N, C-alpha and C positions, 0 to 999 in steps of 0.2 A: 562417738566419732570425732576426731580432732578437727576443729575448724581451721581453715586456711586463711592467712592474711591476704585480703584482696583490696586493701586500702589504696594501693597504688597499682596502676596498670601501665604496661609498656611492652618491651620486647619479651619480658618474662611471661606475658599473658598468652603467648603463642601456644596452641594446643599441640600435643604430640600425638600423631595418629597411631592406631593400633598396629599398623604395619608401616613403619617409617619409610617414606618415599623421598628420594633425592631429586630435586628439580634439575633439569638439564642445564639451566642457566648457571647453577652453582658448580656444575662439572666443567663446562666449557670455559668458564671465566676463572676457574680456580688455578692454583699453581700445580703444574703437571707432576712435579716431584712428590708433592704431598699426597696426590690422589692415587698414584700408581700403587696397586696392591690392595686398595680399599674395596671392601664388599659393599655393594649398594643395591637398592631396589629402585628401578626406573619404570615409569609408565608413560605411554605416549601413542601416537598414531604414525604408522609407516608412511613416509613420503615416497620412498622407493625401496624396492627389495629385489635382490637377485641371488639366485642359486649359483654356487661355484663348486669347483672340484667334483664335477660330474654328480652334483646333487648331494655331496657329503656335508656341505655347510652352506650358510647364506649370510650375506651382508644386508643389514636393514639400516636405513637412514630414519632415525626416530626423532619426532618432534612432540613436545608436550605443551606447547603454547607459552611456556615461561620466557622464551626468547626466540629470536629469529633462527639461531643456529640449530643444526641437527646433531644428534649423537650417533656415531657409527656403532652398530651392535652386531656381534658375530654370534651366530647360533649354529651348533652342530645338529645334523639330522638325527643323531642319537638322543638329543635332548627333547626335540619336538618335531612333528611332521612339518617340513618346510613349506609345503604347498598351502598350509593354513596361515603362514606368517608373511609371505612375501608380497601378496597383493596390496597395492596402494590403498590406503584408507583403513587397513586392519589396525585394531587397537590391541596393544599387548602390555602386560605388566610382567617384567622379568627381573630376575635376581642374578647377579654375577660379580665378576671382579674387574676393576678398571686396570687396563694395561696400556703400556706405551706401544704405539703402532710401529710398524717397520719404518726405517729411515726414508724420508722423502714423501711420506704420506701427508695429506693436507691437514688432517686433524692431529691434535697434540695428545689426545687420549681416546681410547675406545673401550667398549664394554664386551667382555667375553662372558656369554650367558651360561649359567650353571643350571638354572631351572626357569621354566616358563610358568608363571603363577596364574595368569588369566589371559584369555584371548577373546576378542570381539571380531568375528570373522566377517569377510566381505566377499560378495560375488563380484569378481572383477569385470564380468560382462555387463553388469548393471550399474556399477559405481560411476557417477557422472563426471567426477573430477579426474582429469588425466594426470599422468606423472609429470609432464612438462608444461610450461606456460604457453607453449605454442598454440595459438587459436583460443586461448583462455582469456576472453575479454571481461571487463568489469560488468558490461551489460549482460553477458551470459551468466555471470555469477549471481546477479540479482534474481535470476530464475530459480536459484537454489539457496535461498536465504538461510535455510537450516544447516547448510554444509559449508557456506563460503568462508566462515571463520577459520577453516582449516588451511586456507591458502596463505602464502607469505604476506601478500598485500593487505588483506583484511585483518589478519592477526596483528600485523604491525600497526595498523590504524587503531585497532582495539586497545593495544597497549599504550599508544600515544594518547588516546582519548582518556584512558584510565589515569595516566600521569597528569594530564591537564585537570581532571576532576580533583585529584588529590592535591594538586598545586593550588587550585581554587580555594579549597577549604583551608589549606595551610596559610595562604596569603591573608584571608579574612580573619582567621583565628589570631594570627600574629598582629593584626591591626585592630584588635579589640571588637570585632563584629560578632554578633550572635546569629546562629543559623535558625531560620524560621520556616516552617513548612506551611505554605499558603495553599488554599483550596484549588483543586482542579476544576470543580464545578462552581460556577459563579452566576450571579444574576445581573452583573454590571459589565459593560463593554469599556475596557480601558482605552482602547485605541479609537473608538467611535467610528470604526470603519464598517461595522455590521457583518464582517466576514467570519461568522462564528458557527461552530457546530452546536446544534440544539440537543439538549438532553431531555428526553421525554419517554414516558411509558404509555402515552395515549394510543400509539399505534398498536402496541402489543396487546393492550387491554381490549381495544376494539376488535382486533383480529381473533382474540380468544373468545370474545362474546359471539362473533360470527361463526366460529367453529362449533361452539356449544349450541347456538341457536341460529342456524343458517338463514341467510336472506331468502325470502320467498321469490319464486319465479314469476314471470309475467302471467303464466298459466294459472298460478295460484291466485293472483290478483283478480284475473278475469272470472275465475270460479267463485270467488268471494263476492264479486259485484253481482254475478248472476243470482247467487243465493239471496242477496239483499233485495234484488228485484222481485224474485219469487215470493219472498216473505212479505214484501210490500203489496204485491198483487193479492195475496191471501187476505191480508188485513182489509183491503178495499172490498173484496168480494164478501167478506163476513159482514162488513158494515152495510153493504148494499142489500144483502139478504136479511138484514136486521136480526143477525144472530144474537145469542145471549151475551150479556155483558161479560160473563166469565170467559167465553170463547174468544171474544174480541181482545180482552185484556191479555190472555195467554198468547195470542198471536202477535200482539204488539210487543210483548216481552221478547219473543223469539226474533222479531224484526230488530229490536234494539240490540240484542246480542250479536246478530249478524253484522249490523253496522259497526259496532265496537270492534269486532274481529277484523272487519275490512280496514278500519282505521289503523289498527295495530300492524296489520300486514303492510299497508302503504308506508307507515313510518319506518318499518324495518327494511322495506324495499329501497327507501331513500338513503338509508344508513350507508356511509362510506367508511371503510376501515381507516382508523388512525386520525380522523378529523372530526371529533364531536364538536358541535357548534351551538352557539347561543346568540341570538339576535344577529345572525349572519356572520359571526366571528368565531374563531376557534376558542373553545371554552377550556381554560387551563385549571379551573377550580378542582377538577378531578385528577389532575396530573400528580405525579409523585411528590413534587415540592409545593403544589398548590399555586404555582406561578411559572412563568417562563424561566428556564435555566439553560446554561450553555457551558461548553468546555472553555476554559480560560484562554485568553490570548496573551495574558501577562499576569504575574503575581504582584505587580508593583503597587496597585492601589491597596491591596490587603496588607502587604508588608509595611506600608506607611503607618498603619495603625500601631505596629510594634516599634517603629522608629520613634513614634511619639510617646513611647513609654520606656523602651530599653536603650534608646540612643542609636548606636550604629548596628544595623542588622542586614541580613541578606537572605534571599531565597534562591534556590537552585532546583529547577524542576521542569517537567514537560509543559509545553504550551501548544496551542492548536490554532490553525488558520484554515478556514474553509474557502481558500482561494484557489480557483481552478487554473493553476499555473503549472506548466510543464518545463520550466526553465531549470538550468543546472544549479540554481541558487535558492530554490524554494521546496519546502516540504509542508505537508499538512500537519505533521507532528514533529516538534523539534524542542530542544532544551534551551532554557535561558538562565543566565546568572544575573541576578538583579539586587545589587546592594542599595541601601537607603541610609543616608548619613544625616544625623540630626545636627542642628546648629551649623549648617554648611551652606555656602553660596556656590555659584557656578564655578568659580576658580577652584574651590576645594574639590568639586566634582571632577573637574578636568585633571587635577593632580592625582586623585585616587585612580581614575581610569587609566592614566598613563603608567602609573606605578604597577597596576595590576597586569596590564598587557606585557610590560617589560619583565615582570616576575615570571609569567607563564613561559615566555620565550627562553629566559635563562634557565628555568627549571628543566625544560626539554634538553637543552645543551648539557646540563649537568647530570641528568638522570635517564636520558633516553637516546643517547647518541647513536647506538647501534641501529635502532629502528629508523632514526632520522637519516642515517647514512643510506639505508635501503630506500628511503623515500626519494632520494636523488634520482632513482630510476624514473620517476615521474616528473621531477622538477630539480634539475641540477643546482638551482640556486636556493633550495630550501634551507640549508644550514646557514648560508651566508645571509639570508633574509632574517633568520632568527638572531644572528649576531648583530646585524644592523639595528634591528628594532630594540634589542635589549640594551644597546649601548648608546643610542643616539637620542638627544632631546627631541621631542615631538614639536613640529612647527605648529603654531597657533595663529589662525587668521579668522577674521569675521566672515560671515556669509557674504556680506556686501563686497569685501575685498576679494573673496574667492570668485564671485561672479565677474568682477572687473578683470581679474587675471585670465579667466576662461574666455571672456569676450575678446581679449587681445591676442588669443592664440591664432597663429597663421599657418602653422605646420600640420594642422589636422582639422578635418571637417567633422564636427559632431553630428550624430544622427538626430539628437534632440537639441534644438536651438537654446542657447543660454540667454535667459532674461531674468532680471530680478523678480523674485516671487515664485519661480519654479522650484520643484523638489529636485535637487541634483541627482542625475542618473549615475549608474555605475561607471559609465564611460568618463563622466566628468570627475568623479571621485578618484578613479585610478590614474587619470591624467595628472591630477594634483600631486598624488603620492609617487607615481612612477616616473614622471617626466619633469614636472616643475620643481619639486622639492626633493625627490629621490629619498624619501623617508616618510614615516607616518605624519599625518596632518590632523589637527583638531580644528574643525570649523564650528564657530559659535555664533549666537544671536541670529537665529533664523526668522523669516517672516512668520507672523502668528497664524496666517491663513493655511500654512502647510504643516502645522504642528498641533499636538493634542491640547485639549482644554486645560489640563492641569499644569502646564508649563507657565512659569512666572512671566507676566507681562512687563516688558521694559518701559522705561519712562517715555520713550519715543512713541509709545502706543502702536507701533507697527511691527515690532519684533518681540520675541520671547527669549528668555535666558536658557536656550537649548544648545546642546553641543553634540557633534558626531565625531567619533574617532575613525579616521580613514586610514587604511593600510594598503601597501602594495599587494597585488594579486587578487584581493577580494573587494576592496572599496570600503563601504561602511562595515565596521566591525562592532562598534558600540554606538548607541544612541542614549542620550541622557539630558537632564535639565535640572535647574533649580525649580522646585515646586511652588505653585502659587499658594502662599499662606494667608492671603487677605480674603476674608469671607465674601465681601461684596464683589470683589473682582472675579473670584472663582464662580460665583453664582451667575454673573453676567457671561462669563466665558462658556459655561455649560449651556446656557440658553442660546447663545450665539451659534453654538455647534449643532443646534437642533436636537439636543438630547433632553429627555425628561428629567426633572429634578428629583423625583421621588426615589429612583434607585440609588441616588448618590447622597441621600440625606445623612447616612452614616459617615460618608466621606466629608461632608460639610461640617459634621459635628467635631471633627478633628481641628477645624478652624474656629469653631464656636467655643471650645473648651480647652484653653491653654495652647493656642496656636504656636507653632515653632517654625523658624526658618529651616528648611531641609532640602536636600538634593539627592539625586540618585541616577543610576544608569542601568542599561540592560545590555549584556553581551550575548550575542547569538553563539551558543557553544559550538555548533557544527561549523559555523563560519570561521571560528577560531581554529578548528581542526583543518579546514580547507586551507587557511592561511599558512598554518604550520607545515602541513604535509605537501602542499602543492597539488593535491588531487583536484580534478576538474569538476567532478559532479558531487553535489552534497548528498546524494543518495548512497554514496560509497563510504561516508564517514559516520554513519549512524547505524547501529546494529540491525534495526528492522525498519527500513524506510517506508513511510506512508505518503502517498501522493495520489493525484486523481486517478481513479481506476484500480489502485493497488493498495491492499492492506493484508499482505500475506502473513500467515502464522498467527 
């Protein structure tokens, strides 16, 4: 068999399916003159269908998810039973010829079906998504997470999300970064907030043990105690009657067995599923990892290890916060983009962050304008906001200056009073970007008391070399800092934060063995999508939202 040259990969690496299918986006965006008369296979889901000509043919509005637009498909009753095709939600794979529609039609090309290859039927009485958007709220769609991607809104958000992910990898690749997969399971708390999901098998082990060997009832305990009492009385009677040594010994043995059985029953009676204990504390020695483990709140600490070896790196993956919050800006599971830059100070960090956000905005303008136009349904300023951010230099002010500006505000009363040392709230951040500067703002040099232990302590001993990128509509989009590379200072900061040193010994080793000045930041991916689309609730910009009380699918 002749070997193929696979030394270079690119567009030529695209696979040709056994039954070539044409994407609807390539039809509706193509030149009509070139398409007319072409035979194609198209697959998709029926958005609307209607029989015409007294049931002799049907019009189907077909969408395959490749773009927002639908393709009008015409099927004759002689080709396939129309009642199977017209219900909303039906999936079809059809083959036919592209034709120019009658003059005055909305579409520039339509498909005349010659054969129906596959059909996924739908019971219209049970299908939960209606033909029209009337009464179809985003809250309602969250109840049907397995179907909501078929709607225009969620499919547009999904394509925008995909483009932003691709743009992320493109930006960092162009700037010499390496992509590193950091662990989802961790034994260290990056944020020091303690709001982490614990990973353990102790509960399942204890429950399995209880199922195989159920806990005794109180009746079982009382019966065992009664047996011990009876055996004890028997021993006493034998001793009083001066029975033989053999009889007394045998009776004492039975009493001992009864006491041991009672002790085991009492121990099992006290056993609680999921919490084996030792010396009054939970015993993790028998847990899966032999110690406490958690779902990560950030991949930053781990990715720093590779920054100290490969130079510029980044990680992009899911993170988790066990925060019982029901706001429109919080999720229990969300995605973070976290680059780490070797030989970089805070100014370098701000430069990369600004360039990255601008790149993302321009990417959507260049590659996703159709879906962005649709998002104006929710926020008519969405595209203008992208243009503003992609073309305007970001304002840079110190935290101290930001507090001064906010304290001088007279045209608005903030819910949270502004004082030096507070963590700026979303209302403060949005006021800076939307009212005072009318563009993105980078605030830097925050008080050390409100920032994490790993951020570099400034010479004033009061602030750290931290920065936040604030944008209109969302507020904080990026948080970053120069990392503390001095071993003695880092040890002191960890201790002052009330954290144990032992879990961070490996992190301290990075400072012991070839320490390097480095910086990094984290971008909340869903917040970037909120900013870009103008959507109001973060639960609608992630495919499968997890929040308190909900973890569907």
